[in-house]
Phi, psi and omega in degrees: 000129181287159176304148182311131175071012185253005176084217186292157175295156182284170180252113184298327179296316177291326178296327177299319179295318178298315180302312182296324182279330189245319190261327189295346176299324184241341186238152171217180175258351184271318187202166174290148174224229173299321175248169180291157172301140179256014177299127177056034180291324182298126179087352181278166177287137179298139176060042186240003181288119181299138177089002177240137179264116182267157174294159176300322182299315180282323177300331178292349178259011188291358174269359182252164177248158175278083175272174175302316182296314181292319176298318179301314179295316182294314181291332177292314181202093179306323181292327178283323181291317183221079181306130181092003179294161186272353183284115180275073184212129184287333181120177178250099186290334185280118182301323180293317178296322177297315179297320178295317179296318178297319177300319179293317178297326179297329182275350184240000000 
């Protein structure tokens, strides 16, 4: 199901390209790097990957899960979702690219 008001579900194949172009600099599915591993991130508790130290801003969201809605908000603007978070990334402004990226994260 796509995020509210965002239309069709994303395309995971296109989302893989977005991931490689935007996220893979700091994230992987194999291990932590500059950012935490994103393996099985969809549906997991926010700031819960063992072995990674999260910012206070993101740790403060640890009662929440990475749902489509939360991923959508975070990927649109990490600073708005968790003010003071450590991720130096402005976000993915294009709603279709965000939906595609979320579809890809759901599969991994």
